MIBANU-154161 format. One record per residue (C-alpha): y, x, z. Coordinates in pm, whole numbers, plus 32768, in hexadecimal, padded with zeros to 4 digits. Example, Ala and Ser with C-alpha at 12.3 -4.5 7.8 and 13.67 -1.06 7.14 Angstrom:
<recs>
((7E3E 84CE 830C));
((7F96 8557 82CA));
</recs>
This chain:
<recs>
((8000 8000 8000));
((815C 807C 7FAC));
((8246 80AB 80D0));
((83B5 80F4 80BA));
((8411 823C 815C));
((84F5 823C 828A));
((8634 82FF 82B6));
((8682 82E0 8426));
((871B 83EE 84FE));
((87BB 83E2 8654));
((8924 8430 86AF));
((8A17 843D 87D0));
((8B76 8425 873A));
((8C2F 848F 8874));
((8C75 8604 8874));
((8C2B 8625 86FE));
((8D46 855F 8661));
((8E0E 869D 8627));
((8D03 8718 8537));
((8D18 85EB 8450));
((8E59 8648 8394));
((8DCE 87A3 8350));
((8C92 8713 82BD));
((8D50 8610 81F0));
((8E3D 8715 8169));
((8D22 87F8 8103));
((8CD7 8719 7FDB));
((8E0C 86A7 7F1D));
((8D5F 8676 7DCF));
((8D16 8515 7D60));
((8B9F 84E1 7D39));
((8B05 8426 7C19));
((8ACF 82B3 7C52));
((8955 82D8 7C51));
((8968 83E0 7D5E));
((8A52 8304 7E2B));
((8953 81F1 7E37));
((8857 82E1 7ECA));
((8924 8300 8008));
((89DC 81B4 8016));
((88DE 80EB 80DD));
((87E9 8125 81F3));
((8691 80FD 8161));
((85B0 7FE3 81D1));
((84BA 803A 82E5));
((8357 7FB5 82D2));
((828C 7FA4 8416));
((813A 7F19 847D));
((818C 7EC8 85E8));
((80F2 7D6E 85BE));
((7FC0 7DE5 84F7));
((8064 7D85 83AD));
((8172 7E29 82DC));
((82CF 7DAD 8335));
((842F 7E2C 831E));
((84B1 7ECD 845B));
((85DA 7DE0 8466));
((84F3 7CB3 8442));
((840C 7D18 8561));
((8485 7C7F 86AA));
((8417 7D91 8799));
((84B1 7ED7 8810));
((8440 7FF0 8727));
((84B0 814E 86D3));
((8424 81B7 8582));
((8446 82FD 84C6));
((83B5 835E 8375));
((8323 849F 82F1));
((8474 84F6 825B));
((8521 84AF 83A5));
((842D 858C 8462));
((845E 86A7 836C));
((85D9 8696 837B));
((85C7 86B3 84F6));
((84BC 87C6 84F0));
((83DA 86EC 85C6));
((827A 8775 85A4));
((81C9 86F5 86DD));
((81BA 85AD 8797));
((8272 8620 88D0));
((83AF 8667 8806));
((83C9 84F5 87A8));
((8445 84B1 890C));
((858D 8562 88B5));
((85E7 844D 87BE));
((8553 831D 8872));
((8611 826B 8988));
((854F 8245 8ACE));
((842A 831E 8A5D));
((83B6 8454 8B1E));
((829B 8536 8AAA));
((824E 865F 8B8B));
((8188 8770 8AE0));
((8072 8794 8BE1));
((7FD3 86B6 8CE8));
((7FCF 872F 8E4E));
((7EC3 882A 8EB9));
((7E21 8843 8D62));
((7E90 8994 8CD9));
((7E53 8900 8B7E));
((7F5F 890C 8A73));
((7ED4 87CC 89D8));
((7EFE 86C8 8AEF));
((8048 860A 8AD4));
((80CA 8527 8BE6));
((8175 8401 8B38));
((8269 8309 8BD7));
((8317 81E7 8B29));
((840C 8109 8BE3));
((8396 81A5 8D2B));
((8222 8164 8CF3));
((8121 8274 8CAD));
((8038 8369 8D58));
((8046 84CB 8DE2));
((7ED3 8523 8DF3));
((7DD8 8580 8CE5));
((7C86 8534 8D84));
((7B7D 845A 8CE4));
((7BBE 8358 8DF5));
((7D34 8340 8DB1));
((7DA1 8264 8C8F));
((7EED 8295 8BDE));
((7FFD 818F 8C03));
((8078 81C0 8A9E));
((7F76 8199 898B));
((7F69 829A 8871));
((7EE3 8221 8721));
((7E9D 82E0 85E0));
((7E69 8203 84AE));
((7E13 80E3 8594));
((7D18 81A9 8668));
((7D57 81C0 87DE));
((7D54 8321 8875));
((7CDE 82D7 89D5));
((7D03 8427 8A8B));
((7E31 8506 8ABE));
((7D63 8642 8A86));
((7D90 8691 8916));
((7EA0 8588 88EC));
((7FC9 8672 88B9));
((7FAF 863C 8743));
((804B 870B 8630));
((80FE 8627 8539));
((8068 869F 83F1));
((808A 85D5 82AF));
((8104 84A5 836F));
((8194 8373 82C1));
((8245 82F2 83F6));
((8244 82E1 8572));
((8288 8199 8626));
((82D8 8185 879A));
((82A3 8021 8818));
((8347 7FE0 8969));
((82BD 7EF0 8A68));
((8154 7E7E 8A9B));
((8091 7E4F 895A));
((7F81 7D90 8A10));
((7F2F 7C97 88FC));
((7F08 7D5B 87B9));
((7ECF 7EBC 883B));
((7E20 7E6B 8981));
((7DA0 7F64 8A7F));
((7E89 805B 8B28));
((7FC4 7FF9 8A6D));
((8066 7F75 8BA8));
((819F 8043 8B67));
((8195 803F 89EC));
((80EF 80FC 88D2));
((812A 821F 87E6));
((809A 81D1 868F));
((8074 82EA 8590));
((802A 8294 8425));
((7FAE 83A4 8339));
((7FFA 83BD 81C7));
((7EE7 8333 80EA));
((7E72 83D2 7FA3));
((7F6D 83A5 7E8A));
((7F25 8304 7D3B));
((7F77 8440 7C78));
((7F25 85B0 7C9B));
((8025 8625 7D97));
((804D 8700 7EC6));
((812D 87C2 7FAC));
((812C 8920 8039));
((8200 8999 815A));
((8232 8ADC 8218));
((8302 8B13 8352));
((8358 8C62 83EC));
((8428 8C92 8523));
((845E 8D1F 867D));
((833C 8D9A 8754));
((8279 8DF6 8616));
((8267 8C88 85B7));
((819E 8C3D 847F));
((8134 8AE5 8403));
((8076 8ABC 82BD));
((8030 895B 824C));
((7FDD 88A3 8110));
((7F44 876B 807F));
((7EC7 86FE 7F2E));
((7E71 85A6 7EA5));
((7D63 8598 7D9A));
((7D2A 845E 7CC7));
((7BB3 847C 7C8A));
((7BAA 8339 7BC1));
((7C76 81FF 7B91));
((7BF5 816D 7CD6));
((7B99 82A3 7DA0));
((7C9C 8390 7E30));
((7C7C 84B5 7F1F));
((7D69 857D 7FF7));
((7D46 86BE 80BD));
((7E40 8737 81C1));
((7E30 8886 8277));
((7F17 892D 8371));
((7F06 8A72 8434));
((8002 8ACD 8542));
((802B 8C17 85FA));
((8136 8C73 86F4));
((815B 8D63 8815));
((8171 8CE3 8977));
((82B5 8CF4 8A38));
((8255 8D19 8BAA));
((81D8 8E7B 8BEB));
((80DD 8EE3 8CF4));
((8177 9020 8D7F));
((8022 9097 8DF6));
((7F80 90B3 8C9F));
((8081 904D 8B98));
((7FCC 8F0F 8B2E));
((80BE 8E0E 8AA0));
((807D 8CA7 8B08));
((80E2 8B75 8A42));
((807D 8BFD 88EF));
((8016 8B2C 87C1));
((7ED8 8B74 8702));
((7E4B 8A40 865B));
((7DB7 89CB 8513));
((7D94 8864 84A2));
((7CE6 87C5 8379));
((7CEC 8664 82F3));
((7C2A 85D9 81CD));
((7C50 8479 8147));
((7BAC 839F 803C));
((7C43 8258 7FC2));
((7B58 817F 7EF3));
((7BCB 8037 7E5B));
((7A9F 7FA9 7DA0));
((7B62 7E67 7D5A));
((7CC7 7DF1 7D7A));
((7C6C 7D3D 7EBB));
((7B85 7E38 7F64));
((7BD0 7F97 7FE4));
((7B28 809D 80BD));
((7BE9 81B6 8165));
((7B1A 82D1 81FE));
((7BBC 83E6 82C9));
((7B25 8519 836E));
((7BF7 85FF 8446));
((7BBB 873C 850D));
((7C9F 880A 85ED));
((7C56 894E 86A3));
((7D36 8A13 878F));
((7D02 8B5C 8847));
((7E2B 8B9D 8925));
((7E85 8C56 8A64));
((7ECA 8B25 8B38));
((7FF4 8A6E 8BC3));
((8122 8B4C 8C17));
((8135 8B16 8D90));
((822D 8BD4 8E68));
((8231 8BE8 8FE5));
((8371 8B5D 9081));
((8324 8B28 91F2));
((8230 8BAA 92FB));
((81E4 8B1B 9451));
((812C 8C35 94FE));
((80F8 8B5D 9634));
((8032 8A58 9574));
((7EC2 8A4A 95E2));
((7E27 8AE2 94A9));
((7F2F 8BF1 948A));
((7F09 8C38 95FE));
((7D8D 8C4F 95E1));
((7DB7 8D56 94D6));
((7EC3 8E18 958E));
((7E07 8E1D 96DC));
((7C9B 8E49 9675));
((7C95 8EC8 950E));
((7DCC 8F9C 94DC));
((7D70 90B1 95D5));
((7C3C 9105 9507));
((7CEA 9115 93B5));
((7D76 9245 9307));
((7EF3 922C 92FB));
((7F83 91CA 91A8));
((80DF 91B1 9115));
((8179 9298 9214));
((8163 91F3 9366));
((8009 916C 9393));
((7F27 9044 937A));
((7FF4 8F5A 9452));
((8044 8E13 939D));
((81B5 8DC6 93BD));
((82ED 8DAF 92E6));
((82C8 8F18 9272));
((820C 8E85 914A));
((832C 8DA7 90DD));
((83B1 8E82 8FC5));
((8508 8DDB 8FB9));
((84DB 8DAD 8E43));
((843D 8C69 8DCA));
((83C0 8D23 8C97));
((82E9 8E13 8D65));
((81BD 8DE0 8E47));
((80F2 8EC9 8F25));
((7FA9 8E0F 8EF0));
((7E68 8EC0 8E8F));
((7D5A 8DB3 8E78));
((7CCB 8D7E 8D19));
((7D8D 8C60 8C78));
((7D36 8BB6 8B32));
((7D56 8A6C 8A7B));
((7C43 8A33 897A));
((7C1B 88F2 88B6));
((7B33 886C 87AA));
((7B5F 8701 8745));
((7AE3 8646 8615));
((7AD1 84E1 85A4));
((7A65 83ED 8497));
((7B11 82A8 843B));
((7AB7 819F 833B));
((7BA9 8085 82EE));
((7B30 7F6E 820C));
((7C1B 7E5F 818E));
((7BD3 7D23 80C8));
((7CE0 7C3A 8043));
((7C46 7AE1 8038));
((7CC7 7998 7FB2));
((7CD2 78FB 810C));
((7D10 7A2F 81E4));
((7CF6 7BA9 81E5));
((7BF6 7C73 82A9));
((7C2B 7DD0 8332));
((7B2C 7EAA 83E5));
((7B7D 7FF3 8497));
((7A50 80C1 8507));
((7A87 820C 85B7));
((79D2 8321 8670));
((7A78 8449 871D));
((79E6 8577 87D1));
((7A97 8679 88A7));
((7A30 87BF 894D));
((7B36 8876 8A17));
((7B41 8992 8B11));
((7C7A 89E8 8BD3));
((7CE1 8A9B 8D11));
((7E11 8AE9 8DE5));
((7E82 8BEB 8EE3));
((7F0E 8B04 8FEB));
((7FA2 8C04 90D9));
((805F 8CDB 8FDE));
((7FF3 8E1D 9086));
((7EE7 8F2D 9069));
((7E42 8E91 919B));
((7D3F 8D7E 91A6));
((7DF0 8C5A 924C));
((7DA8 8B54 9145));
((7D14 8B4A 8FE9));
((7C78 8A2E 8F23));
((7BA4 8A16 8DE9));
((7B28 88E9 8D26));
((7A13 88B6 8C29));
((7A75 8767 8B97));
((7993 86B2 8A9E));
((79CF 8558 8A19));
((797F 8464 8902));
((79F1 8306 88AA));
((798B 81F2 87B6));
((7A5A 80C4 8758));
((7A37 7F9D 866E));
((7B50 7EAC 8620));
((7B34 7D7B 853F));
((7C6B 7CBF 84D0));
((7C93 7B78 8414));
((7DF1 7B3B 838B));
((7E6F 7A07 82DC));
((7F88 7914 8292));
((7FA5 779C 829D));
((8084 7669 82AA));
((812D 76BC 815E));
((814C 7827 81C8));
((821C 77C8 82F8));
((8111 7854 83DD));
((805C 79A1 83DC));
((7F49 79F7 84CD));
((7E5A 7B08 8536));
((7D0E 7AE4 85E9));
((7C5E 7C1C 8665));
((7B2D 7CA5 8717));
((7B21 7DFC 87B6));
((7A11 7ED7 884D));
((7A43 802B 88ED));
((795F 8119 89A5));
((7990 8278 8A29));
((78C8 8378 8AEA));
((792B 84C8 8B70));
((78F2 85D8 8C6E));
((79E8 86B3 8D26));
((7957 87EA 8DC9));
((7A7B 8854 8EA2));
((7A6B 8994 8F73));
((7B6E 89B2 9088));
((7B93 8B00 913C));
((7C64 8B19 927B));
((7C09 8C80 92C3));
((7B45 8C56 9401));
((7A80 8B31 936C));
((7A1C 8AD5 9209));
((799D 897D 91AA));
((7942 88A4 9083));
((79FF 8763 903A));
((79E4 8663 8F27));
((78CA 8592 8E9E));
((786D 84AF 8D7E));
((78FB 8364 8D05));
((787A 8252 8C23));
((7971 813C 8BD4));
((7963 8007 8AF7));
((7A67 7F0C 8A8B));
((7A46 7DC4 89CC));
((7B6C 7CF4 8955));
((7BC8 7BC9 8881));
((7D2E 7B7D 881E));
((7DFD 7A85 875A));
((7F69 7A82 86F6));
((802D 799A 8613));
((8194 797D 859C));
((8218 782A 8531));
((8363 77F9 847C));
((83E3 76BC 851E));
((850F 76C6 8433));
((858C 77C2 8338));
((8641 786E 8455));
((8572 782E 858E));
((8413 78B7 85C8));
((8321 78AF 86EC));
((820F 79B1 8725));
((80F8 7986 881F));
((7FD9 7A6D 8870));
((7EB8 7A87 8961));
((7DB1 7B8F 89A1));
((7C84 7B95 8A87));
((7BFF 7CE9 8AEC));
((7AC3 7D35 8BAE));
((7A9A 7E9A 8C28));
((7988 7F4E 8CE6));
((79AD 80AD 8D73));
((7897 8184 8DFD));
((78C7 82D0 8EB0));
((77BF 83C4 8F27));
((786C 84C6 9007));
((77F3 862B 901D));
((78B4 86D1 9138));
((7820 87DB 921A));
((7868 892D 92BB));
((780A 8A57 91E5));
((7856 8B66 92E5));
((791A 8B96 9426));
((7970 8D06 9429));
((7A1E 8D19 957B));
((79BD 8C4A 96B0));
((7AE2 8BC4 9779));
((7AFD 8BC1 98F6));
((7B19 8A6C 9998));
((7C23 8A57 9A22));
((7D2A 8A9C 999A));
((7C9F 8A08 9857));
((7C07 88A9 9855));
((7A8E 888B 9826));
((7AAB 87DB 96D6));
((7B29 8921 9638));
((79D5 89C5 9676));
((78BE 897C 957E));
((775A 89D8 952C));
((76FC 8A4A 93D0));
((767F 8926 9301));
((771A 8823 93E9));
((7770 86DC 933A));
((78DA 8670 935C));
((7884 850A 92FB));
((7731 845D 92E4));
((7682 8474 9194));
((7644 833C 90C9));
((76F4 826C 8FC7));
((7810 8185 902C));
((7890 806A 8F54));
((79BD 7F89 8F33));
((7A29 7E83 8E39));
((7B38 7D8C 8DE2));
((7B73 7C67 8CFA));
((7CDD 7C1C 8CA5));
((7DAC 7B32 8BCC));
((7EF0 7BC5 8B3F));
((7FDA 7AC7 8A9B));
((8117 7AF4 89D1));
((821D 7A02 894F));
((8348 7A59 8877));
((846C 7989 87F7));
((853F 7A0E 86D7));
((8673 797D 862E));
((8709 79FF 84E8));
((887A 79A6 8510));
((88E3 7A45 83C8));
((883C 7B1F 82C5));
((889A 7C4F 8392));
((887F 7BD3 84FA));
((8749 7B73 85BD));
((871D 7B3A 8732));
((85D8 7B1A 87F1));
((8547 7AE1 894B));
((83EA 7B46 89BB));
((8302 7B1E 8AE2));
((81D5 7C05 8ADD));
((80CC 7C7C 8BCB));
((7FFD 7DB8 8BD9));
((7EFC 7E52 8CBE));
((7E41 7F92 8D01));
((7CEA 7F83 8DA3));
((7C90 802D 8EEA));
((7BAA 8152 8F27));
((7B43 826B 900D));
((7BDD 83AE 908B));
((7B2E 84E0 9000));
((7BB2 85F1 90E6));
((7B2B 85E0 9248));
((7B7D 86DD 935A));
((7B20 86E8 9475));
((79DD 8622 9486));
((79EA 84A4 947D));
((78E7 8397 94C0));
((792B 82E5 9374));
((79E5 8313 922C));
((7B4D 8293 924F));
((7BA1 817E 9159));
((7CDB 80D1 90DD));
((7D1D 7F76 904F));
((7DAA 7F02 8EFF));
((7F21 7EFB 8ECF));
((7FE8 7DF1 8E12));
((8145 7DBC 8D87));
((8208 7C87 8D25));
((8328 7CDE 8C3F));
((844E 7C03 8BDD));
((8518 7C88 8AB9));
((863C 7C1A 89DF));
((86C3 7CD2 88B4));
((877C 7CCB 876B));
((8767 7D72 8618));
((8899 7D8E 853B));
((88CB 7E14 83DB));
((8A27 7E1D 8345));
((8B31 7ED4 827F));
((8A72 7E89 813E));
((893B 7F3B 81B8));
((89F1 8068 824C));
((89C6 800A 83BC));
((889E 7FB4 8495));
((88CC 7F5F 8606));
((87A7 7EF7 86E1));
((87A5 7EB6 8855));
((86C1 7E2E 8964));
((86CF 7DED 8AD9));
((859F 7DB8 8BB6));
((8523 7D6D 8D13));
((83C9 7DE3 8D82));
((830D 7D54 8EAB));
((8210 7E67 8EF9));
((80EE 7E13 8FE4));
((7FDF 7EF0 907A));
((806A 8019 8FBD));
((7F86 8148 8FBB));
((8023 828D 9034));
((7F84 83E3 9051));
((7FF7 848E 9190));
((7F9A 85CC 9241));
((7EC3 857E 9371));
((7E64 86CC 9409));
((7DFA 87A3 92E2));
((7D73 867F 9217));
((7E48 85C4 9116));
((7DE0 845F 9169));
((7E26 831C 90AE));
((7E84 81F3 9188));
((7F2E 80A1 9162));
((8096 80A1 91D9));
((80CF 7F28 91EC));
((8201 7EB5 9127));
((8329 7F36 905F));
((8432 7EAF 8F78));
((84BE 7F59 8E45));
((85E9 7EE3 8D7F));
((86B9 7F80 8C71));
((871F 7F7E 8B06));
((8711 803B 89BC));
((8816 804D 88AA));
((87E4 80F9 875A));
((88D3 8116 8636));
((88C9 81AC 84DA));
((8A10 81B6 841A));
((8A90 823B 82CE));
((8C08 8246 8318));
((8C64 82F0 81D0));
((8BAD 834E 8097));
((8A8B 8441 80D8));
((8ABD 8457 824F));
((89D1 83C5 8353));
((8A14 83B1 84C7));
((8914 8327 85BB));
((890C 82CD 872A));
((87FF 827C 882A));
((883B 8212 8994));
((8739 81BA 8A9C));
((876B 8150 8C06));
((8664 8116 8D15));
((8690 8095 8E77));
((853A 80B3 8F1D));
((84E1 808A 908B));
((83C6 8030 9174));
((83F7 7EDB 9212));
((82C6 7ED9 92F8));
((81B9 7FCC 9368));
((8056 7F8F 93D9));
((8005 7FF2 9540));
((7F02 80E8 94BB));
((7FF6 81A8 93DC));
((8021 831A 942C));
((8125 840A 93A5));
((8235 831E 932A));
((833D 8238 93C1));
((841E 8120 9346));
((8524 822A 92FE));
((843A 82F2 921D));
((8485 8303 90AA));
((8387 82A6 8FA0));
((8304 83DF 8EEF));
((8360 8435 8D89));
((848F 834F 8D8F));
((85F2 83BB 8D3B));
((8709 82C7 8D83));
((87B6 8326 8C3B));
((872B 83A1 8AF0));
((8824 83D9 89D5));
((8805 8469 8879));
((88E0 8490 874A));
((8902 853E 85FC));
((89F3 856E 84DC));
((899F 85E4 837C));
((8A55 85FE 8232));
((89C8 862F 80D5));
((8A88 8719 7FEE));
((8A53 8742 7E79));
((8A18 88A8 7E06));
((8A70 8881 7C99));
((893F 8810 7BD6));
((884C 88DD 7CA4));
((8818 87F6 7DCD));
((88AE 8798 7F1C));
((8907 8848 805F));
((88EE 8786 81A7));
((897D 880F 82ED));
((8902 8755 8421));
((8937 874E 859A));
((8847 86A3 868C));
((8893 866F 87FC));
((87D2 85D5 891A));
((8802 85A9 8A8E));
((8714 854C 8BA4));
((877F 8512 8D0B));
((86B2 858C 8E32));
((854C 851A 8E6A));
((8420 8574 8F42));
((82D6 85F8 8EBE));
((820C 8563 8FDB));
((81FF 8426 90AC));
((8230 84F6 91EA));
((8385 855E 9160));
((8349 86CB 91B2));
((8388 8755 9054));
((84AD 86EF 8F79));
((8579 8743 8E47));
((86EF 8724 8E8D));
((8746 86AB 8D30));
((87AC 8764 8BF7));
((885B 875A 8AA6));
((87BA 87D8 8966));
((8874 8832 8829));
((87BE 887D 86E4));
((8859 88E0 8598));
((87D5 8904 8438));
((883F 8943 82D3));
((875E 88B9 81C0));
((8770 8909 804E));
((86B5 880F 7F75));
((8677 8855 7E05));
((8643 86EB 7D8E));
((8505 86CD 7E61));
((8450 87DF 7DA0));
((8482 88D2 7EBC));
((8559 88F5 7FEF));
((85B4 8A00 80E7));
((862D 89B9 8249));
((86C0 8AA6 8348));
((86BF 8A15 84A7));
((8710 8A72 860D));
((8681 89B0 8732));
((871B 89B9 888D));
((8856 8A4C 87FA));
((88FC 8A6C 8950));
((87D2 8B32 89D6));
((878E 8A3B 8AF1));
((8671 8A6A 8BE8));
((85D2 8924 8C53));
((847F 88C2 8CDE));
((836C 8811 8C1C));
((826F 8803 8D38));
((825A 882F 8EB1));
((8147 8823 8FB9));
((8142 8864 912D));
((8049 888A 924A));
((8137 892B 9343));
((8073 888B 945C));
((7F59 88E1 9494));
((7F28 89DD 9379));
((807B 8A86 9380));
((8106 8A98 921D));
((81D7 89E5 9115));
((81D3 8A2B 8F9E));
((82A5 89C7 8E70));
((8298 89E9 8CF7));
((83E7 8A51 8C62));
((8454 89F7 8B04));
((8471 8AF2 89F0));
((85CF 8B7C 89D5));
((8694 8B88 888F));
((85AD 8B77 8762));
((85ED 8BB0 85F2));
((8522 8B7A 84BB));
((8525 8B64 8341));
((844F 8A67 828A));
((8406 8A76 8115));
((8353 8951 8076));
((82FE 88E3 7F18));
((826E 87A2 7E8C));
((81CA 8752 7D42));
</recs>
């Protein structure tokens, strides 16, 4: 199916207005009328937020959408960078305590998750070509040969279903083209950055087309271990995607995709920022272990702030750290266009093997280190029936969905004096049926209603026991539960199970006041099922569990197009009633998921795209969130009513300005500035680790030779800001806190050609 490309960028006008006259004056020549038309109007945006192709301005929900062209103009090459152009979206590069460089923590409108375990579901669903990616490990996706990215805010509990309580991120890949065509691209830049990518579409016959896409990325790390010179945070990945599109008839098509990604990297770039030498585990080391160690780094084996280097881009750690990933998948989409209704089937299988580790104490000593062997596979089948009726005044979709996943996490946790195994195996299943219909009551007024029933079962078989206690502890001063015997179980063996059945309704009212103005109001509900805590320390009599969480969201918004197609202004305001919300807090040394009773979240988003003069585009995005706990369960530990929800900035702003200049008959030159701002937020529910807020300024200059080839010079983080993309803390009882800093100023040159 043909889809119109999208030209959307983000801009904050304030602080940039002085640049506009310079850009306007740079091109005094009068362009040809045909070239004028190219830049006179914002192009139509096509999205599939409601499982059918619709124009962005005709879809009455809050969406940020960006096309392949938009991603390329912004130099966005991975999913986490999309948060810089999306109001009220936060994507941290690594989940707490993983050490993996492939485990994003995603929050949308204040809802998400901070943990990566098999027992912790995301709050924002990630979809690739309609296939749900259920685990955060391996979900920090490179955006290679992408047609568009859609960010759908608010619960998508009817059409998308499980674990979209906060919203969803939907990525659509480019299909094989009708003609022989392709694209090759190379990027070189700072830190020995090299990206080689390319794709080619091959028309095998009139009704069979193929496409192959390959990318390889290499880049040095940017946090240096001063003990051995290893650079953490490097990139070393290769991805492959092959696709076949077969259309045996005009009404029937089959789309088969196979993908594979491998990464061999040094691990997450963690830097030690704080030490509590009086904490129990640090004290155990300093009293009983340190006297027997050979002094290192000048003044001995005592664990204290001597190992805080004072430079976020250096660490004194020595434990082996790595982040290895192998993930592959198959997807088959079959579509049939019938006389009465259309049928669509999406069948998918995905398999992941990953190994990753972290040096938790940031020193040459053994205070804390973790390692994970993470294996996982998932299968899903979705069947959709889509039709129209009542003289085409009504369209509807009926669907069935099945999902199953199984996985194992072999997690080794070493606290120096004791080493134990954590983790276990999961086997989860989900069944769902859903229906949604839109009825045009009049030519201007439409009503949409939807309902989904989901039945989920989760099974967990914990494997948690003591591997070795190296140093016995005297009692007192240390409590008895800190002494173990080798092989001791920390929780009884045996499978535990939980399940839930849940209805999630949605109703939407939309009114088209004029051709360019639509308003809408929506009530929607979403949920995320409960589960079990994986990490257990010290020993417990049973596996801790947590209950499902739910949200009721009330939203009103508008979509406006004006100035003869040169302006687009969309806004939405919402109120979220959040019940039984799941939070992961530090209880002792174990990150534990618990239900924190109730919260409310309210806010708004506003996005604008404007062509104020010929060939210039200025864009703006504003997001505001007011989130707070309104009640806490008596059992809750580690948070209070004054605590802030994790991953949630009060303000998120973004903006951009670009201007297209003619360079004689040889092409165009486009200077561009992108800016974004994020106010302070916490990385954890305990509110121990936070980012104070930051501005980012990116700049680029792109030369385009009539789409045959283009060269772009870009600088990211032009002001050389240092900000945090991750934080974790176990100051009590372990004795340390760690952060991941951003890369500083980056530069690159990209050369691409199409045929």
